[in-house]
Every structure is written in structure tokens, then in C-alpha cells.
VOKOLNU-102124 format. One record per atom (N, C-alpha, C): x, y, z. Coordinates in steps of 0.02 Angstrom, whole numbers, plus 50000, padded with zeros to 5 digits. Layout:
N
XYZ...
% end
This chain:
90
525935048449105525495053949085525575059949131525635058449194525675063949242526395065049266526875063749221527575064649239527735071849257527475076549218527625083649230527305085749297526705083349311526385085149375526785082349433527085076449424527505073649477528105078149490528415080649436528985085149445528765091649478528195094249458527935100449488527805099449562527515093649579527375092149649528035091949689528555088949660529205088749694529485095749704529435100049654529685106849660529295110749713528645109849715528235113449764528415111149835528485104649844528665102049910529355104549931529825104549884530495107049900530475114449918530075118249882530005125449897529695126649965529185122749981528865123550047529335121550103529715116250093530205114250144530725119650153530965122550098531445127950102531165134050138530535135650123530225141450155530145140250230529935134250249529865132650320530545132750355531055130150322531725130250352531965137450362531825141750313532015148750320531645152150378531005150550386530625153550441530885151050509531045144650513531305141950575531985145150591532405145950540533045149350551532955156450573532465159850544532335166750564532105167150637531655162650655531415162650725531985161150773532405156350754532975154650798533435160650806533605163850750534055169650754533745175150796533105176450785532785182150817532645180850891532465174750909532255173350978532805170251021533185165550994533615161451036534355162851028534545167450986535265168750978535515173151035536175174151036536475178251089536445185651072536005187451027535885194451008536495197650976536855193750937537415196350899537155201550850537525206950840537285212550799537155210450727537595206350699537505204150629536895199750623536825195150670536245190650668535595194550677535595199350722534985203250733534825207450672535335210050639535205213950579534915209550524535185203450517534915198850467534205196950484534065195750548533395193850569532905199550557533105205650569532645211250558532495212250484532995210950441532875211450368532385206050347532475199850372532015194450355531325195750383531295198850442530655200350472530255205250430530595210150400530255215050358530025211850292530415207050267530255204050202529805197950208529605196250268529245189950279528585189750240528175194850247527525194850213527605195250137528075199350114528185199950042528455193450014528935190350048529215184050022528695178550021528255178450071527715173450071527255174450011527085180649996526655182049939526995180049873527645181549868528015179749808528035172149799528165168549853528175161249849527475158549831526965161449861526275159149847526095160249774526245166149747526085167649677526505163349631527145162449646527575158349604527335151049603527115148549660526855141749664526225141049623525775145949629525155145649590525285145849515525745150149494525905150649423526225144249399526685141449438527015135249419526515129549412526065128849460525565123649456525095124649397524895130849384524455132349328524775130149262525405132149252525735130449190525865122949185526025119649240526125112449238525475108849220524915111049248524275108049232524085109449160524185115449136524025117149066524445113049019525095112349032525535108448989525315101148988525165098449046524955091349049524285090449015523815095149023523165094548990523235094848915523655099348889523755099748817524065093348790524535090548826524845084348805524335078648804523935078248857523425073148862522905073948806522715080148792522225081548740522495079548671523135081148658523435079248595523445071748586523645068148638523675060848634522965058148623522485060948658521785058648651521525059848581521675065648552521455067148484521785062448433522425060948443522775056348398522475049348403522285047248463521965040748471521295040548436520905045948440520265046248406520345045948330520865049248304520985048948231521155041848209521545038348249521725031448232521115027048233520675027848282520075023848287519605025348228519535031648209519095033448154519345030848087520005030448078520285027948016520165020548007520135016948064520025009648060519315008348042
% end
């Protein structure tokens, strides 16, 4: 019944792990690297996009969870209504 929610949970966890790995990589490049010009340029770009990317990930996660819950609820409701019709016919 909750197969779709399980998949959504897996996608959310994978997204959060990816986001955390990106942040750790950014911190490593910015703080602990040998200050290579290319790495510093990449780190400064990520530093500027950090708040925006977090908001995009947050909104995308909320929308994904909302649609997964709505899809699962509609499926559950349909199955429940079909069961009630079968019981009423008997």
C-alpha cells in the first residue's frame, strides 16, 4: 500500500545525502585546499548559490512528498471504495 511512499522516502534520503556531500565538498575546497585558483573559483560560486540551492531542494522535496502522499491517498481511497462496493453488493 505504501510502496510509492517508500520510493519517495528513498529519493528524499538520497537527495539529502547528496546535498550533505556537496556541502562537505564545498567546505573542504574552501577551507582545506591549497587555494588553487580553479578550486577557489568553484567554491565561491557554490558559496553564492548555497542559500538558493537549499531553498530549491527544500521546495522540491516538499512538492515531491506532497504529490507522493496525494497519489498514495487517492490509490488507497479508490481501493477502499471498491471494497465498500463489494461488501454492499453481498
